[in-house]
N, C-alpha and C positions, 0 to 999 in steps of 0.2 A: 213322711216328713220327719226329719231328724237333724239334730245339730251335731257339728263336728268341731272340736277344739283340738288343734294339732300343733305340736312343737315344730317350728319351721327351721330355725337355725340358731347357732351360737357362734359368735365371732369374738376373738380376743384382740382388743385394740388398746395399746398403751395402758396395760394393766386393768382395763375395764372389760367386762364380758357383756356383750350385747346379745340379748335373746330375742327371737322373733316367734310370734305365735299367729296362727290364722284361726278365724272363726268363720265357719261356712255351714251351709245347710241347704240342700236342694228343696225348693218349695217353702222355705222358711221366710217369712216376711222380713224386710230390711229392718223394721222397727224392733223385732225380736232379736235379730243379730246384733243390733246396736246395744240393746239391753244386756245381752250376754257379754259382749265385749266390755261394757262399762263395769259389770260385776267382776269380771276377771281383772280388769285394771285396778279396781278398788282392793281386791284380794291381794294382788301382787304388790301394790303400794304399801299395804300393811306389813309386808315382810321386812325383817331387819336387813339393813344394808342396801335397800333399793333407793337410789338417788333420783331417778327420773323414769317416767313411763309415758308413752304417747300412744294415742289411737290414730290410725290413718287408714285411708282407703274407703271411707264412707263419704258419700256426696253430702254437700251442705244442705241443711234443711231450708225449705222455701215455703212461703205462703203465697198462694195466687188468689187474687180477688178479681172477679169479673164484674164489670159495671156496664150497664146498658148506656148507649150514647144518649138516649132521652133523659136518663137520670143525671148524667153529667150536665146536660143543658139545664135541667130543672134546678140544679144547685149552683148554676153559673160557674162550673168548673171546666178547665181545659184538661186535655189528656196529660199534659205536663204536671199540672197541679195534682191530678189524681195519682200519678206515679210516685209521689213523694211519700 
Protein backbone atom coordinates (compact mmCIF):
# COMPACT_ATOMS: atom_id res chain seq x y z
CA UNK A 1 0.00 0.00 0.00
CA UNK A 2 1.58 3.29 -1.06
CA UNK A 3 0.57 6.79 -2.03
CA UNK A 4 1.54 8.51 -5.24
CA UNK A 5 1.47 12.27 -5.77
CA UNK A 6 2.14 13.01 -9.41
CA UNK A 7 2.42 16.23 -11.39
CA UNK A 8 -0.08 15.79 -14.19
CA UNK A 9 0.03 18.91 -16.38
CA UNK A 10 0.79 22.59 -16.80
CA UNK A 11 -1.17 24.78 -19.19
CA UNK A 12 -0.66 28.48 -20.00
CA UNK A 13 -3.96 30.32 -20.52
CA UNK A 14 -4.13 34.12 -20.75
CA UNK A 15 -0.96 34.63 -18.67
CA UNK A 16 -2.09 32.16 -16.02
CA UNK A 17 -0.47 28.80 -15.55
CA UNK A 18 -2.78 26.00 -14.52
CA UNK A 19 -1.16 23.03 -12.84
CA UNK A 20 -2.72 19.64 -12.33
CA UNK A 21 -1.76 17.02 -9.78
CA UNK A 22 -3.08 13.57 -9.08
CA UNK A 23 -3.14 11.73 -5.78
CA UNK A 24 -3.54 7.99 -6.06
CA UNK A 25 -2.70 4.82 -4.24
CA UNK A 26 -3.52 1.20 -4.88
CA UNK A 27 -5.19 -0.22 -1.81
CA UNK A 28 -5.24 3.19 -0.08
CA UNK A 29 -8.61 4.07 1.47
CA UNK A 30 -10.51 6.97 -0.11
CA UNK A 31 -10.50 8.78 3.24
CA UNK A 32 -6.68 8.73 3.28
CA UNK A 33 -6.47 9.97 -0.32
CA UNK A 34 -8.79 12.86 0.57
CA UNK A 35 -6.66 13.74 3.61
CA UNK A 36 -3.49 13.79 1.51
CA UNK A 37 -5.19 15.86 -1.21
CA UNK A 38 -6.42 18.39 1.37
CA UNK A 39 -2.91 18.63 2.86
CA UNK A 40 -1.44 19.28 -0.60
CA UNK A 41 -4.18 21.84 -1.22
CA UNK A 42 -3.35 23.66 2.02
CA UNK A 43 0.39 23.58 1.28
CA UNK A 44 -0.07 24.92 -2.25
CA UNK A 45 -2.53 27.59 -1.08
CA UNK A 46 0.16 28.87 1.33
CA UNK A 47 2.55 29.54 -1.59
CA UNK A 48 2.89 33.15 -2.75
CA UNK A 49 1.06 33.98 -5.96
CA UNK A 50 -1.53 31.21 -5.74
CA UNK A 51 -4.95 32.70 -6.43
CA UNK A 52 -7.17 29.65 -6.68
CA UNK A 53 -7.00 25.94 -5.95
CA UNK A 54 -9.68 23.27 -6.31
CA UNK A 55 -10.03 19.62 -5.43
CA UNK A 56 -12.01 17.43 -7.79
CA UNK A 57 -12.63 13.83 -8.59
CA UNK A 58 -13.80 12.72 -5.16
CA UNK A 59 -17.35 11.48 -4.67
CA UNK A 60 -19.60 13.46 -2.36
CA UNK A 61 -19.76 12.22 1.18
CA UNK A 62 -23.01 10.57 2.16
CA UNK A 63 -24.58 9.29 5.32
CA UNK A 64 -27.01 6.41 5.07
CA UNK A 65 -29.41 5.59 7.87
CA UNK A 66 -31.48 2.43 7.77
CA UNK A 67 -34.72 2.43 9.74
CA UNK A 68 -36.99 -0.57 10.17
CA UNK A 69 -40.55 -0.20 8.95
CA UNK A 70 -41.85 -1.08 12.43
CA UNK A 71 -39.88 1.82 13.95
CA UNK A 72 -41.36 4.26 11.42
CA UNK A 73 -44.83 3.09 12.36
CA UNK A 74 -44.05 3.28 16.09
CA UNK A 75 -43.06 6.95 15.73
CA UNK A 76 -45.92 7.65 13.33
CA UNK A 77 -43.54 8.62 10.50
CA UNK A 78 -43.97 8.09 6.79
CA UNK A 79 -41.07 7.21 4.49
CA UNK A 80 -41.22 10.75 3.10
CA UNK A 81 -40.87 12.31 6.55
CA UNK A 82 -38.00 9.92 7.33
CA UNK A 83 -36.06 10.97 4.22
CA UNK A 84 -35.89 14.65 5.19
